[in-house]
C-alpha positions in Angstrom: -33.5 -242.8 58.0 -35.5 -244.2 55.0 -38.7 -245.3 54.8 -38.6 -248.7 55.0 -38.5 -248.4 58.8 -41.9 -246.6 59.1 -43.3 -249.0 56.6 -42.4 -252.1 58.4 -44.0 -250.8 61.4 -47.4 -250.5 59.7 -49.8 -252.8 58.4 -51.6 -250.1 55.1 -54.8 -252.3 55.0 -55.7 -251.6 58.5 -54.3 -248.2 59.2 -55.5 -245.2 56.9 -51.9 -243.8 57.3 -50.0 -243.0 54.1 -47.6 -245.3 52.3 -45.8 -242.3 50.4 -44.6 -242.3 47.6 -41.7 -240.5 45.4 -40.7 -237.6 47.3 -40.0 -234.6 45.6 -36.6 -233.1 45.7 -36.7 -230.2 47.8 -39.0 -228.5 50.1 -39.2 -227.4 53.9 -42.2 -227.5 55.6 -42.3 -228.4 58.9 -45.4 -230.5 60.6 -46.2 -230.7 64.1 -49.0 -233.3 65.3 -50.5 -233.7 68.3 -50.6 -237.4 69.1 -53.0 -238.8 71.9 -51.6 -242.6 71.7 -49.7 -244.8 74.4 -49.6 -241.4 76.5 -50.2 -238.0 74.8 -47.2 -236.6 72.4 -46.5 -234.2 70.4 -44.6 -235.7 67.2 -42.3 -232.9 65.1 -41.4 -233.1 61.8 -39.1 -231.2 60.0 -38.8 -232.2 56.2 -35.2 -232.8 54.5 -34.1 -235.0 51.8 -38.0 -235.9 50.9 -38.7 -237.1 53.9 -40.3 -236.0 57.5 -37.8 -235.9 59.7 -39.3 -237.0 63.0 -39.0 -236.6 66.9 -41.3 -237.5 69.4 -41.6 -234.4 72.1 -42.8 -236.0 75.0 -44.2 -232.5 76.5 -44.5 -230.7 73.6 -43.0 -227.7 72.7 -42.5 -224.6 74.9 -42.1 -221.2 74.0 -40.1 -220.3 76.9 -36.4 -219.6 75.9 -33.9 -222.2 77.1 -36.6 -225.0 78.1 -35.5 -228.3 77.4 -38.2 -230.7 75.8 -36.6 -234.1 75.2 -37.7 -235.3 71.8 -37.4 -238.7 71.1 -36.2 -239.7 67.2 -37.9 -241.3 65.4 -38.2 -243.2 62.3 -38.3 -241.2 59.0 -41.7 -240.2 58.1 -43.4 -239.6 54.0 -44.1 -236.2 53.1 -47.9 -237.2 52.8 -48.0 -237.7 56.4 -47.6 -233.8 56.8 -51.4 -233.8 56.2 -52.6 -236.4 58.4 -55.5 -235.8 60.8 -57.3 -239.2 62.0 -57.2 -242.3 64.1 -55.0 -244.7 64.1 -56.7 -248.6 65.1 -56.3 -249.9 68.5 -53.3 -253.3 68.0 -51.5 -251.2 65.0 -48.2 -249.2 65.9 -48.9 -245.6 67.0 -52.8 -246.3 67.8 -54.8 -243.2 68.8 -55.7 -240.1 67.9 -53.3 -237.8 65.5 -54.5 -234.1 65.5 -52.6 -231.9 63.4 -51.6 -228.9 65.4 -49.1 -226.8 63.8 -47.5 -226.8 60.2 -45.2 -224.1 57.8 -42.1 -224.1 56.9 -38.6 -224.2 58.3 -34.8 -222.3 57.7 -32.0 -223.7 58.6 -29.4 -221.4 60.0 -26.2 -222.6 58.7 -26.2 -226.0 56.7 -28.7 -228.2 57.5 -27.0 -231.5 56.7 -23.9 -230.2 58.5 -26.0 -230.0 61.5 -28.3 -232.8 61.7 -25.3 -235.5 61.4 -23.1 -233.3 64.2 -26.6 -233.4 66.4 -27.4 -229.7 66.8 -29.9 -227.9 64.0 -30.4 -224.1 64.4 -33.4 -222.9 62.1 -36.4 -220.8 62.0 -40.1 -221.7 62.2 -42.5 -219.9 60.2 -46.3 -221.7 61.4 -49.2 -221.1 62.3 -49.1 -220.6 65.8 -44.8 -221.3 66.1 -42.7 -219.3 65.3 -39.3 -217.9 65.7 -35.5 -219.2 66.4 -35.3 -222.7 67.6 -32.7 -225.3 68.6 -32.6 -229.5 68.5 -29.6 -231.0 69.9 -28.7 -234.9 70.2 -28.0 -235.4 73.6 -25.1 -237.9 74.5 -26.7 -241.4 74.7 -25.6 -243.8 77.6 -24.2 -247.5 76.9 -27.1 -249.5 75.9 -29.6 -247.1 75.0 -31.4 -247.9 72.0 -33.1 -244.9 71.3 -31.5 -241.2 70.4 -32.8 -238.5 72.4 -32.7 -234.9 71.3 -33.9 -231.4 73.1 -35.9 -229.4 71.9 -35.3 -225.9 72.7 -37.1 -222.3 72.2 -34.2 -219.9 71.1 -34.0 -216.2 72.7 -36.1 -213.8 70.3 -39.4 -211.7 70.1 -41.6 -214.4 70.3 -40.2 -216.0 73.5 -42.4 -216.1 76.1 -41.4 -215.7 79.9 -41.5 -218.2 83.0 -44.9 -218.3 83.7 -46.6 -217.4 80.6 -49.7 -219.0 79.6 -48.8 -222.3 77.7 -49.7 -222.3 74.1 -50.3 -225.7 73.9 -53.3 -225.2 76.4 -54.1 -221.6 74.8 -54.6 -223.3 71.1 -55.6 -227.3 71.3 -57.2 -227.3 68.5 -56.0 -228.5 64.8 -54.9 -226.0 62.2 -56.8 -228.0 59.2 -60.0 -228.9 61.1 -60.3 -226.7 64.0 -61.7 -229.6 65.6 -59.9 -231.2 68.9 -58.7 -234.5 70.3 -62.1 -235.6 71.6 -63.9 -234.6 68.2 -61.4 -236.7 66.3 -61.4 -239.0 68.5 -65.3 -239.6 69.3 -65.2 -240.9 65.0 -65.5 -244.4 64.6 -61.7 -246.4 64.6 -60.1 -246.1 61.3 -61.6 -243.2 60.0 -59.6 -240.5 58.8 -59.6 -236.7 56.8 -58.0 -238.4 53.9 -60.1 -241.8 53.0 -63.1 -241.8 55.2 -64.6 -244.6 57.3 -62.5 -248.0 56.7 -64.8 -250.9 57.8 -64.2 -254.6 57.7 -65.4 -257.4 55.4 -64.2 -260.9 54.8 -60.8 -259.4 55.9 -60.7 -256.9 53.7 -60.8 -253.0 53.5 -63.4 -251.2 52.1 -63.4 -247.4 52.1 -66.7 -245.2 51.5 -66.9 -242.2 50.7 -65.3 -239.0 53.1 -67.5 -237.3 55.2 -64.8 -234.4 54.9 -62.3 -232.5 52.6 -59.5 -235.1 51.4 -56.5 -233.5 53.3 -52.5 -233.3 51.4 -51.3 -236.9 51.1 -51.4 -239.7 48.6 -53.9 -240.2 45.3 -55.5 -243.2 47.3 -58.7 -241.2 48.3 -59.4 -239.8 44.7 -62.2 -242.1 43.7 -63.9 -239.9 41.8 -67.1 -242.4 41.7 -67.6 -242.2 45.1 -67.7 -237.9 45.2 -70.7 -236.3 45.6 -71.7 -234.2 41.8 -69.0 -236.0 40.2 -70.6 -236.8 36.4 -69.9 -240.2 34.6 -68.6 -238.6 31.1 -66.9 -238.9 27.9 -63.3 -237.3 28.0 -63.4 -233.6 26.1 -60.9 -232.5 24.1 -60.6 -228.9 25.2 -62.6 -227.1 28.1 -62.7 -223.4 27.4 -61.1 -222.3 30.1 -62.8 -219.9 33.3 -61.5 -216.5 33.2 -61.3 -213.6 36.1 -62.5 -210.2 35.6 -60.7 -207.3 36.5 -62.0 -205.4 40.1 -60.6 -202.7 41.7 -60.1 -203.9 45.1 -59.9 -207.5 46.5 -63.4 -209.1 47.1 -63.7 -209.7 51.3 -66.2 -212.9 53.2 -65.5 -216.1 53.4 -67.0 -217.2 50.1 -63.3 -216.4 48.8 -60.0 -218.2 48.2 -57.3 -215.6 47.3 -54.5 -217.5 44.8 -51.3 -215.8 44.0 -51.8 -214.2 40.3 -48.7 -215.8 37.9 -47.4 -214.0 35.6 -46.9 -217.0 32.7 -48.8 -219.2 29.8 -52.4 -220.1 31.5 -52.4 -223.9 29.8 -54.6 -226.9 29.9 -53.3 -230.2 31.0 -55.1 -233.0 28.9 -54.1 -236.3 29.9 -55.0 -239.6 28.8 -53.4 -243.2 29.4 -49.9 -241.4 29.3 -50.3 -239.2 26.4 -50.2 -235.6 27.6 -51.5 -232.3 25.8 -50.5 -228.7 26.7 -53.5 -226.6 25.4 -53.4 -223.1 25.4 -56.9 -220.7 26.7 -57.5 -220.6 23.0 -56.9 -224.9 22.3 -54.1 -224.4 20.3 -52.1 -227.3 21.2 -48.4 -226.1 22.6 -47.3 -229.6 24.3 -44.0 -228.9 22.4 -43.4 -225.6 22.6 -42.1 -226.5 26.0 -39.8 -229.5 26.2 -39.7 -232.4 27.8 -39.4 -232.3 31.3 -42.8 -230.6 31.5 -44.7 -233.3 29.7 -42.5 -236.1 31.8 -43.9 -234.6 35.0 -47.4 -234.5 33.7 -47.0 -238.1 32.7 -45.9 -239.4 36.3 -49.1 -238.3 38.2 -50.8 -240.7 39.5 -54.6 -240.4 37.2 -55.3 -242.0 34.2 -57.1 -239.8 32.6 -57.6 -235.9 33.9 -57.7 -232.3 32.6 -55.7 -230.2 35.1 -56.0 -226.3 34.4 -52.7 -224.5 35.7 -49.8 -222.0 34.5 -46.6 -222.0 33.3 -43.8 -219.9 34.5 -40.4 -219.2 34.7 -39.8 -218.0 38.2 -36.3 -215.7 38.6 -33.7 -215.6 41.4 -35.8 -213.1 43.0 -38.8 -215.8 43.2 -41.3 -214.2 41.1 -42.8 -215.7 37.9 -41.7 -212.8 34.9 -43.1 -213.3 31.5 -40.2 -211.6 29.9 -38.2 -214.2 31.2 -40.0 -217.0 30.4 -39.9 -215.3 26.7 -36.4 -215.4 27.0 -35.9 -218.5 27.8 -38.8 -219.8 24.8 -36.3 -218.0 23.0 -33.1 -219.6 23.9 -34.7 -222.8 24.0 -34.0 -223.1 27.7 -36.6 -225.4 29.7 -34.6 -225.7 33.3 -36.5 -222.7 35.2 -40.1 -224.0 33.7 -42.6 -224.3 36.3 -46.2 -226.0 36.4 -48.6 -223.9 39.0 -52.2 -226.1 39.0 -54.9 -224.7 40.7 -57.6 -226.6 39.4 -59.3 -229.9 38.2 -61.7 -230.4 35.5 -61.8 -234.3 35.1 -60.2 -236.9 36.3 -61.1 -240.9 35.7 -63.6 -240.9 33.4 -65.7 -238.3 35.7 -66.4 -234.5 34.4 -65.7 -232.4 38.1 -66.8 -229.1 36.5 -69.9 -229.1 38.7 -68.2 -229.5 42.0 -67.7 -226.5 44.3 -64.0 -225.0 44.0 -62.9 -225.7 47.3 -63.6 -229.2 46.6 -61.8 -229.5 43.2 -58.9 -228.0 44.5 -58.6 -230.9 47.6 -59.0 -233.8 45.3 -56.5 -231.7 42.8 -53.6 -231.4 45.5 -53.2 -234.6 46.8 -52.4 -235.6 43.1 -49.8 -233.6 42.8 -47.9 -234.0 45.9 -45.2 -236.4 45.0 -44.7 -234.8 41.6 -41.8 -233.8 40.2 -40.9 -230.0 41.5 -41.6 -228.8 37.8 -45.3 -229.4 38.8 -46.7 -227.3 41.9 -50.1 -227.1 43.5 -51.0 -223.1 43.6 -52.0 -223.0 47.5 -54.8 -220.3 48.2 -55.4 -217.5 51.5 -58.6 -217.8 53.3 -57.5 -214.3 54.9 -58.5 -210.5 53.7 -58.4 -209.9 50.2 -57.1 -206.9 50.7 -54.2 -208.0 53.0 -53.2 -210.8 50.9 -53.5 -208.2 47.5 -51.5 -205.7 50.0 -48.4 -208.2 50.7 -48.3 -209.5 47.1 -47.7 -205.8 45.9 -45.2 -205.2 48.2 -43.8 -208.5 47.2 -43.5 -207.1 43.6 -46.1 -210.1 42.4 -48.5 -209.0 39.8 -51.7 -209.3 41.9 -54.3 -212.0 43.0 -57.0 -214.3 41.5 -60.3 -214.4 44.1 -62.2 -217.4 43.5 -65.6 -218.0 45.3 -64.7 -220.9 46.6 -68.6 -222.6 46.5 -68.5 -222.2 42.4 -69.1 -224.7 39.4 -66.5 -224.1 36.8 -68.0 -222.2 34.5 -65.9 -221.2 30.8 -65.5 -218.1 30.0 -65.7 -214.6 31.8 -67.8 -214.2 35.0 -68.1 -212.5 38.3 -67.1 -216.1 40.5 -63.4 -215.6 39.4 -61.8 -212.1 40.1 -58.3 -210.4 39.6 -57.3 -207.7 41.5 -53.6 -206.1 40.0 -50.7 -204.6 41.7 -50.2 -202.2 38.9 -51.7 -201.6 35.7 -51.1 -204.1 32.7 -52.3 -205.9 29.9 -52.5 -207.0 26.4 -52.4 -204.4 23.5 -52.6 -204.5 19.7 -49.1 -203.7 18.0 -49.9 -201.4 15.4 -46.3 -200.5 14.2 -42.9 -199.2 15.3 -40.2 -197.0 15.6 -36.6 -198.1 14.6 -34.2 -197.9 17.0 -31.5 -194.9 16.8 -28.6 -196.8 18.0 -29.1 -200.4 16.2 -29.9 -200.5 12.0 -32.4 -203.7 12.4 -34.0 -203.2 15.7 -36.9 -201.4 16.8 -36.8 -198.3 19.3 -40.4 -198.5 20.8 -44.2 -199.8 20.0 -47.2 -198.1 18.6 -49.8 -199.6 20.3 -54.1 -199.8 20.1 -56.6 -201.3 21.6 -60.4 -202.5 19.3 -63.3 -199.9 20.6 -65.8 -202.0 18.3 -64.4 -202.4 14.6 -61.9 -199.8 15.3 -58.4 -200.1 16.4 -57.7 -196.8 18.6 -53.9 -195.3 19.2 -53.3 -195.2 22.9 -49.2 -194.9 22.7 -45.8 -195.9 22.6 -44.0 -198.2 25.0 -40.0 -197.6 24.5 -38.4 -199.8 27.6 -38.5 -203.8 28.9 -36.6 -204.4 25.6 -33.6 -206.5 25.6 -31.1 -206.1 22.3 -32.2 -209.5 21.5 -35.8 -208.9 21.8 -35.4 -205.5 19.7 -33.9 -207.0 16.9 -36.3 -210.2 17.4 -39.8 -207.6 16.8 -37.9 -205.5 14.2 -37.5 -208.7 12.1 -41.2 -210.5 13.0 -42.6 -206.9 12.3 -40.9 -206.1 9.3 -42.6 -209.3 7.6 -46.0 -207.4 8.0 -45.1 -203.9 7.0 -48.4 -202.0 5.3 -49.0 -199.0 4.1 -51.0 -197.3 5.6 -52.2 -196.8 9.3 -54.5 -199.7 11.0 -55.9 -197.2 12.8 -59.5 -196.3 13.2 -58.7 -192.4 13.2 -56.0 -190.2 11.8 -52.9 -189.6 14.3 -51.5 -186.6 15.2 -48.2 -185.0 13.7 -46.4 -186.1 17.2 -47.7 -189.5 17.2 -47.0 -190.8 13.2 -43.5 -189.3 13.6 -41.2 -191.7 12.3 -43.1 -194.4 12.7 -43.8 -197.6 10.0 -47.5 -199.3 10.3 -47.7 -202.5 10.5 -50.6 -205.1 10.1 -52.7 -205.2 13.5 -52.0 -209.2 13.7 -49.8 -209.5 17.3 -50.1 -208.6 20.4 -47.9 -207.5 23.6 -48.4 -207.4 27.4 -47.4 -204.2 28.9 -47.5 -202.6 32.2 -47.7 -199.0 33.1 -48.6 -196.8 35.4 -52.1 -195.3 34.5 -53.9 -193.7 31.7 -53.4 -190.3 30.6 -56.7 -187.8 30.3 -56.5 -188.4 26.5 -56.6 -192.2 26.8 -52.8 -192.8 26.6 -50.7 -194.9 28.3 -48.2 -193.5 31.3 -44.6 -195.1 31.5 -45.4 -198.3 29.9 -42.8 -200.9 30.0 -42.7 -204.0 27.4 -43.6 -207.4 29.2 -43.4 -209.7 25.8 -45.4 -210.8 22.8 -49.0 -212.6 23.3 -48.8 -215.3 21.0 -51.8 -217.1 22.7 -54.3 -214.7 22.1 -56.2 -212.9 19.0 -55.7 -209.4 18.4 -59.4 -208.8 17.7 -59.8 -209.5 21.8 -57.8 -207.1 23.0 -59.7 -204.2 24.2 -59.4 -202.2 27.4 -59.5 -203.0 30.9 -60.5 -200.9 33.6 -57.2 -200.6 35.7 -56.4 -201.3 39.5 -58.1 -198.0 41.4 -58.2 -198.7 44.9 -56.1 -196.2 46.2 -55.2 -193.1 44.2 -51.9 -192.4 43.6 -50.5 -189.2 43.4 -49.3 -187.9 40.0 -45.8 -188.3 39.0 -43.5 -185.4 38.8 -43.4 -183.6 35.7 -40.5 -184.2 33.6 -39.0 -181.3 31.4 -35.1 -182.5 30.5 -34.8 -183.4 26.9 -33.4 -187.0 26.5 -30.9 -187.7 23.6 -30.7 -190.9 22.5 -33.9 -192.1 24.2 -34.0 -196.2 23.7 -30.0 -196.5 24.5 -30.4 -199.9 26.2 -28.7 -199.1 30.1 -29.6 -202.7 31.2 -29.8 -205.1 28.3 -30.9 -208.3 30.1 -33.8 -206.6 31.5 -34.2 -204.2 28.9 -34.3 -201.0 30.8 -33.6 -198.2 28.5 -33.1 -194.4 29.4 -36.3 -193.1 29.1 -37.0 -196.4 31.1 -34.5 -195.1 34.3 -36.1 -191.7 33.7 -39.3 -192.6 33.7 -38.5 -195.1 37.0 -36.8 -191.6 38.9 -40.2 -189.8 38.3 -42.0 -192.4 39.3 -40.3 -192.7 43.0 -38.7 -188.4 43.1 -41.0 -188.3 46.2 -39.1 -191.3 47.7 -35.6 -190.4 46.5 -35.3 -187.2 47.2 -34.8 -186.8 50.8 -31.5 -188.9 50.3 -30.1 -187.1 47.7 -31.0 -184.1 47.1 -28.2 -180.8 48.7 -25.7 -183.5 49.0 -22.5 -183.8 47.3 -22.2 -187.0 45.0 -20.3 -189.8 43.6 -21.1 -191.5 40.9 -20.7 -194.3 38.6 -21.3 -193.7 34.5 -22.6 -196.1 32.2 -22.3 -194.5 28.5 -22.8 -197.9 26.9 -25.1 -199.7 30.0 -23.3 -202.0 32.3 -22.2 -204.0 29.6 -19.6 -201.4 28.4 -17.0 -199.3 30.3 -17.7 -197.9 33.6 -16.3 -195.1 35.9 -16.6 -193.3 39.1 -17.2 -189.6 38.7 -16.9 -187.0 41.3 -15.8 -183.6 40.0 -17.4 -182.0 36.8 -16.8 -182.6 33.7 -17.8 -181.1 30.3 -21.0 -180.7 28.6 -22.7 -180.9 32.4 -26.8 -180.7 31.8 -27.4 -176.9 33.3 -29.8 -178.6 36.0 -26.9 -180.2 37.7 -26.0 -178.5 40.8 -21.8 -177.4 41.3 -20.4 -177.0 44.9 -16.9 -176.3 46.0 -15.7 -178.3 48.3 -14.5 -175.6 51.5 -11.6 -177.7 51.9 -9.8 -177.8 48.7 -12.0 -174.7 47.0 -9.2 -174.8 44.4 -10.3 -177.8 43.4 -13.0 -179.2 40.6 -16.6 -178.3 41.8 -18.0 -181.6 42.8 -22.0 -182.6 42.0 -24.9 -182.2 43.7 -28.3 -181.5 42.6 -31.5 -179.5 43.7 -34.5 -181.4 41.8 -35.8 -183.7 39.7 -34.4 -182.2 36.2 -31.4 -182.5 38.1 -31.9 -186.1 38.6 -32.8 -186.6 34.8 -29.7 -184.2 33.8 -27.7 -187.1 36.0 -29.8 -190.0 33.5 -28.8 -188.1 30.3 -25.4 -188.4 32.0 -25.7 -192.1 32.0 -25.9 -191.6 35.7 -26.3 -195.4 37.0 -25.4 -195.5 40.5 -26.0 -192.4 42.6 -23.6 -192.4 46.1 -24.1 -189.4 48.3 -21.9 -188.2 51.1 -23.2 -188.6 54.7 -23.4 -184.8 55.0 -25.6 -181.8 53.5 -24.1 -178.9 51.3 -25.1 -177.0 54.4 -22.9 -178.7 57.0 -19.9 -180.0 55.4 -18.1 -181.1 58.9 -21.5 -182.6 60.8 -22.4 -185.6 58.8 -26.3 -186.5 59.4 -25.9 -190.2 58.6 -24.4 -193.7 59.4 -23.8 -196.3 57.4 -22.9 -199.4 58.2 -22.0 -201.9 55.2 -22.5 -205.5 55.8 -20.4 -207.2 52.8 -21.1 -211.3 53.1 -17.8 -212.8 51.7 -17.4 -216.3 49.9 -19.2 -218.8 51.4 -21.5 -216.7 54.2 -25.6 -217.8 54.0 -27.7 -214.5 53.3 -29.4 -215.8 57.0 -26.1 -215.2 58.7 -26.0 -211.5 57.0 -29.9 -211.0 58.5 -28.8 -212.1 61.6 -25.7 -209.7 61.1 -28.1 -207.0 61.0 -29.9 -207.3 63.9 -26.9 -207.3 65.4 -25.8 -204.3 64.3 -29.5 -202.7 65.0 -28.9 -203.8 68.7 -25.9 -202.6 68.9 -27.0 -198.8 67.6 -29.7 -199.3 69.8 -27.6 -200.0 73.2 -25.8 -196.4 72.0 -29.1 -194.5 71.3 -29.4 -194.6 68.2 -31.9 -195.6 65.6 -31.7 -198.2 62.8 -33.2 -198.5 59.6 -32.4 -201.3 57.2 -32.0 -201.6 53.2 -31.0 -203.7 50.6 -27.3 -203.0 49.0 -28.7 -203.8 45.5 -25.5 -206.1 45.7 -24.9 -208.5 47.8 -25.4 -207.3 51.4 -26.8 -205.1 53.8 -26.8 -201.6 54.6 -28.0 -200.6 57.8 -29.1 -196.8 58.0 -28.9 -194.2 61.4 -30.2 -190.9 61.0 -27.7 -188.1 63.0 -28.6 -184.6 64.2 -25.2 -183.1 62.6 -23.6 -182.0 66.0 -20.4 -184.6 65.7 -17.7 -184.3 63.9 -16.6 -186.9 61.0 -13.8 -187.9 63.1 -16.2 -188.9 66.2 -18.4 -190.5 63.3 -15.7 -192.5 62.1 -14.1 -193.4 65.8 -17.9 -194.5 67.0 -18.5 -196.6 63.9 -15.1 -198.0 63.9 -15.7 -199.1 67.4 -18.5 -201.0 66.9 -17.3 -203.1 63.7 -14.0 -203.5 65.8 -16.2 -205.0 69.0 -18.1 -207.6 66.2 -15.5 -208.6 65.1 -13.6 -208.9 68.6 -16.8 -211.1 70.3 -17.2 -213.1 67.0 -14.4 -213.3 65.2 -15.7 -216.6 63.7 -18.5 -214.7 61.6 -17.1 -211.0 61.2 -14.5 -209.2 60.0 -13.9 -205.5 60.4 -10.8 -205.3 58.3 -11.1 -205.4 53.8 -8.5 -207.3 53.7 -9.5 -210.0 51.5 -8.0 -213.0 52.4 -9.3 -212.2 55.6 -13.1 -212.6 54.7 -14.0 -216.1 53.2 -16.6 -217.1 55.4 -17.7 -213.7 57.0 -18.6 -210.6 56.9 -17.1 -207.8 56.6 -18.4 -205.0 58.8 -17.6 -202.1 56.4 -17.5 -199.0 59.0 -15.3 -197.0 56.2 -18.5 -195.6 54.8 -18.3 -192.9 57.5 -15.6 -190.1 56.8 -15.2 -187.5 54.7 -15.1 -187.9 51.4 -16.7 -191.6 51.5 -20.2 -192.2 50.1 -22.7 -195.1 50.5 -25.3 -196.2 47.8 -28.6 -194.4 47.7 -32.1 -195.7 48.8 -33.7 -196.1 45.9 -30.7 -195.5 43.4 -30.5 -198.0 40.7 -27.0 -200.2 40.6 -25.0 -201.2 37.3 -25.7 -204.9 37.8 -27.5 -207.6 35.7 -31.6 -207.2 36.1 -31.5 -203.2 37.1 -31.7 -203.7 41.1 -32.3 -201.1 43.6 -31.3 -200.2 47.4 -34.5 -201.1 49.0 -35.9 -199.8 51.7 -37.2 -202.4 54.0 -39.5 -202.7 57.4 -37.2 -204.6 60.0 -40.5 -207.4 60.1 -39.7 -207.7 56.1 -36.0 -208.5 56.5 -36.2 -212.6 55.8 -34.7 -215.4 53.9 -37.9 -214.5 51.0 -35.9 -210.9 49.9 -32.6 -211.0 48.6 -30.0 -208.2 48.6 -31.4 -207.5 45.1 -34.6 -208.7 45.2 -36.4 -205.4 44.6 -35.9 -203.6 41.0 -36.4 -200.9 38.5 -39.5 -202.4 36.9 -41.0 -203.6 40.6 -40.0 -200.7 43.0 -42.8 -198.5 42.0 -45.3 -200.9 42.4 -44.1 -201.9 45.3 -44.4 -198.0 46.8 -47.7 -197.8 45.3 -48.8 -200.4 47.5 -46.9 -199.2 50.9 -49.7 -198.0 53.2 -46.4 -196.4 55.4 -43.4 -196.0 54.3 -41.0 -198.6 55.4 -38.9 -195.7 56.6 -41.4 -193.8 58.1 -39.9 -190.9 60.6 -36.3 -191.7 59.4 -35.2 -188.4 60.0 -37.3 -187.8 62.8 -35.7 -190.3 64.5 -32.0 -188.6 64.4 -30.0 -188.5 67.7 -27.0 -186.7 68.6 -23.4 -189.0 68.3 -22.8 -188.3 72.4 -19.4 -190.4 72.0 -20.6 -193.6 73.0 -18.7 -196.4 73.0 -19.7 -199.4 71.3 -20.8 -202.2 73.9 -18.8 -205.3 73.9 -20.4 -208.7 74.7 -19.9 -210.4 78.2 -17.6 -213.4 77.7 -19.4 -216.4 78.3 
């Protein structure tokens, strides 16, 4: 249904419901509004194709699995309706009280458009009250019946309630938006809404008075700055010096704080005046032309005539997080299709200065301004939960950190205490004072020499030799060659080792660097280049105090010497041999239990992922002495196999260009008694990621039914691995027979979803349940091992609660995994070996027919 039906039924001069503007292209919001009209019911709305598909659920949703609730399909509603709460005047269509009962996002299971057309939508809700799996099923209409009846049904899952359990409608009757109940809203004068305030009639016209509460997430009709207490009429300034956040060790707590995700991009001020747009950097530079036409066009289409909006322009990678390196790469390539401008503050609007207003008020005015914006312009939502909890979740998702802001504070230029930032890993800007030429390319840099200012002197803080793509290393070489200096710019002398092979430059360029910590002598440990900051001056670069909320144990010390440490293994991610060694030293404690003392199969890529690659199980000439050679008891005359016992052995593999580590499911102490099962879920072409997740849960259940524990990890490639620890009692034949039986049972029970044979012709649209990892000599990639694929992904252990559409098979990378580990309150595979059970030859159970 189009919005014409919605608009024809309403008189917008009498009702405060939103008329609806131009819809965004994509989204997945859902809302449930409790509607006390002629009869009380619940309006259930799912965002699809730029509108809210809507059903009137007469008795409201039930959490009892299988219980059917009548849902009458009604006209599509505009997206702005998702924030509506208030009173529709009597006599108008739908007259009565509307309460926003629940809101969140929905994830279709399968193709949403096909399901909607066929009359069976299956989906998961992630709301403030409702969650889990749900169904909307269209009923067969009776002859002559005009309305379209559907059924809303709760799916069977862990959040479903048994019959007779308390009704969530009675437990939680309040609004998720304002905390009010129906009587509180109904007690307001007719025509009042949280969006527009009280509406009164005079001479047949409608007059709106100032709202009694914050505006809701609706259209721009509410934004009359003249009616806003605290707004000051003023000429529009050319530029407002931005408000900056101070670095703190831990996220603040208390009800006054709002917490936003910290973006990894360019801070920009959008200045909109009569259709003209300027994008200004934090220092006031005009960068309007730097980002192409799309961002400017999207800003021009916003409702206000004049406005100053504070935000950050980012590029979001396939992993879903903003990435400054990706932004830099897109800018250098002239690419603009991935830009997103997140807006988080409104400083000026249509002739009025808003900087004196509380932050919460400014944000409530900003949100409806961009509600209908092109998808390039996005509102930066906030969280009012515990700052420590928000930061912990941000870090586990490998985001940069959070910014916490006092909700009642005005906008004050400069750095103060009203905005504070807490980071997941240490990151800041450094002055580039020199470079060391590449040892593998004649016109590229191998590493950068960095410094910070202490007073008027530049102090040396070390080097960074990873994080550059090949193109960036060459571009930096060209830039720095033009800045060559005859002497060191540092205030003090460097040691012979620090000065070796360094070409000094004038200290004019600034680089953003991510690193693990400061050493005792004031140098950077495990640094990685993120990009050049053209928006910042070298003279303002001083040391920031890194996050220290939780002291991490020092990484294992490296002793293996690497040749050509600046050789790039992952060109797109800029990960070098040195960077890979740093990664494994950082996560040694996590990976060691999965690779030490086991026969290993290795994928070697001497020239990186774009060059020749080959699998290797046996020893080769020139093997690093820290690598252990082991003989297969069944074939003692054959060449030795590979194993390692410590970090030096692992770094020996790095020196040999090993980019993937695939251990056997057994140890060299018990060759014939495997201690690990790996079920590999490999999706064929056309399989949705959600289907792989559901398959993983099914494997988990079948393993549990067989008395085995189940742990899950991303493969770093396309699928998921479900891993079970075993007590080494059963032999290879028994383990293979068990896993084959499990895979065959899944394929037999649901042949339209699963296949247990490798044949590619049978796999399109299905998931291969690969059990062949569980036979003698076969391997699977190790937890925490890197993969020789674009982006430098790693195979990442997850908790079952984390498994969802937000984390894909290659979500975590060499760059982000150490940050994730540092954020752990407990290991996602905590108790892995303690959960080992004996395989007593149980047969995987088949599902019952029907």
